[in-house]
N, C-alpha and C positions, 0 to 999 in steps of 0.2 A: 502492500502501498506506501500512493504516496501523497504527500501533501503539502501544499502552502500556504507557512502560519506563520504571524509579525513575530518578529521573537524574539527569545528572551536573553535574559541573563545571561545561564545555564547555554547557554550557545553559545561561549567562547571561545573554551577550550575545544569546537569542535570550532567556527570558524580560525582559525590558528593551521590547525589543518587543513581545511581544503584549501587556506591562503597557498600551504603549504604545497603541498601533493597538487597544487598545480600553476606555480611558480612559476616553472622554467616553459613558460611562453603558452601554459595551458597543461604542460603536464609536469611529471612528478620532479620537483626543482630538493629532495631531500638532501642527495649525495654534493650539492653546492648550497649546504650549509652548515656551521660546527655549530650557529644559534638556531634552533630548527622557528623562534618564531619572531621571527627578523620582518617575515615579509607582514607577516599578516598583525603587527604595529605598524606600518601604511599601511596595508589596505583594506585593511576588516573589522581587522578591533577595534581603532577608536572610531568609528558609526559607531556600533553596538552599542559606543560606552556614551559617546556629547550630542550622534542622532536617530537614537533608538526609534524614535515619530517615523525614522524611512530606512529602518531593515524587513525585511522578509526571510524567511529561513523552508527549506528547501527540506524535506525532511522524511527518509524513506527510511519504511520499516522500523521505525520509530527510531531512528539516526540524523541528524543530523546533514545535509550530502548537498550544497547547493547554500545562496546565496544571493540577495540582488538588496543591496546596500545606499545609499548618498547623503548630500546636506543638499538640504532646497538653497541656501545661503553659501557661496562659496566662500566669498572674503569669509562670512561672520566665519563660517568655521573654522580656516585658517587659522583664522585670530585665535579662536578657542582655544588649539589645541599648540597655537606654538609659545602660550603660558601654559597650557593645566598637561598636553602628556609629548614634547620632544625633549623637554628639560631633564629629568629624572633619566630618561632615554642615552641625549645625550650623556650626562655620567656613568648613566652604562659602561656604553659604548665610544668611547674615545675614535674624534676621527682620525681615520687614517694618516698616513704621508705623504701632504699634495703632492712633496717633488716623485715620487714616485705615485701615479695617475694612471701612465699608462700603463700598469702592468699592476692594479689592482684589481682584486679577483671578483667573483657577483657583488661576495657578502661583504666587500668595504664599499660594494658601487652603489652598497647598499642602506650600511652606516651612515654612509658622505652624507643620501639622502635626509638618513633622517635632521641629520646637522643642518645641511642647507634642500630642505624641500619644494620643489619645482614646483611653482605655481604654473598657471594652465596659463597664455595669455587673456591682455589685460582683454583686449576686442570680444577672444574671445567669450570671459564672465560677462564682458554688459552685457552681451545679448542673448550669456545662456545661461543664467545665474545658476540652474541648476546645478550636477556629476552625478551618477553614478558612477557601480564594480559591481559587477552579478559574472563569478563565477561556481562552477559543480567538476567534484566527482567524475569521473572517465562514468561510469556506472548510467550515469543519465544523461551524456548526455548523447546529443543526436536524438532526441526523442522528443523532440517539443514543448522540454520540462524548463527549454530562460526565457523563449519567446512565451509560456505560460507564465513562467517569475518575473519574468520584462510591465508583463500589459497588469498584473497587480501591481507592480514596484509603480507606475503607474496613474492606478485608481487611488491608489494613495497616493501618492504625490502634488494630483491636483488638487486636494482636499487642503495638500497642503499648503497651497495655493502658487504650484510652481512652475512655468507656466514652456517654459525652456530646458534644455540641460545638456550636458556635454560628456565626453567620459574624452579622456586619453587611451586608444590601447598598442602594442609591440608591434613594432613594423614590423614585425618578422612572426610575429603568429597574422597567416594568414586565414587560419579555420576562423577565428575572431573580431577581424575587420569582415569577412565574408559574413558572419551571424549579425553582426551588427548594421550593417551592409541592407541583413534584410527585412534587420525591421524599420529601417526608415532613419536611419543615422545616414547622415553622411557627411563627406573629410569634407573637413575644412582643412588648409594647406598651412604649415606657416616657417617663413623663409626663414633659412638660416636655423631651423630643430626637426636632425634626424633620428631620432633615440626615442621619438613616441608623434604616434598617425590620431592627431584628435581630431572627436565625429562626432557630432552632435544633428541637434533636428529641435523644431516644435512641438512641444510634445500636442499630439495627437485629443481631442476633442475624445473628452466617453459617450 
């Protein structure tokens, strides 16, 4: 049995696990990290803690197997994380040596992102103030659950006053980009940014 429900505080460990198991362009990133919570500390946990009203969990046979999370106001969310979330993580994970930046491991790049969170382009946020993340474990992929989860998220986002939303995808994750395209997200080119494939859409009406 699979169901979509509002996220609960006790889903947090599952969010960390899913972030790691989908953290290598949609695949298992376990071998890339000595600190298994790093991916979740950036991409999922802060939403459950600081934007719970826009968090949905996909539950398969009693186990959380996916999530769709986001923030209605990207700038406000970033300010909250800068005040409450990033400081203790920065203390726990020192910034990698900038002098050897070209040799950073995947894990070191994630730690650097904690110290210097990437902000989406200003013009993107001005036109599409909200943002969204979605991840499913492999056993739930390719079966329509991602689309259903996103539609449910759109419903609660509209209630929260969201009218336009953006996201950043890994340019190397062609499967994810194809999914977002199928859900009416369009590419928003950003000069000089080759690390993120930005996409956005006006939220569909109910």
